[in-house]
N, C-alpha and C positions, 0 to 999 in steps of 0.2 A: 110517135108521139099523140097520134090519136087515139088507139087504143086506151091508151093511161088516160089521158082526159076526157073519154066517152065513159069509164071504168070509176074516177073520181064522181064523173057527175052522176055514175047511178047510184052515189050513195046519198039513202036520206038525210036533206039537210046541210049536205058540201056544198051546193050551189049557192046558197045564202050563202054558208061561212064564208065561201072563197069572196064572196061578195061584198060584206062585212069589213073584211079582211082590206079589201081595197080600199077601203073608204075611211079606215082607219090612220088617223096623221102619223108623220114620223117621226115626229118627238113623243107618240103615246106608243109602239114600238117595243118589243123588248132589242135592246143590242144580242142578245146570248139565246139561243134555241129553250134553253130549259131541259134536255133529253138528255 
């Protein structure tokens, strides 16, 4: 799991995207992933 985390964090903008997602209130989150 450490390797996966390091890989994700090496993608430009991913760290900020994860942080934004963590700050999103639950009632604003989608119930379905949409993929």
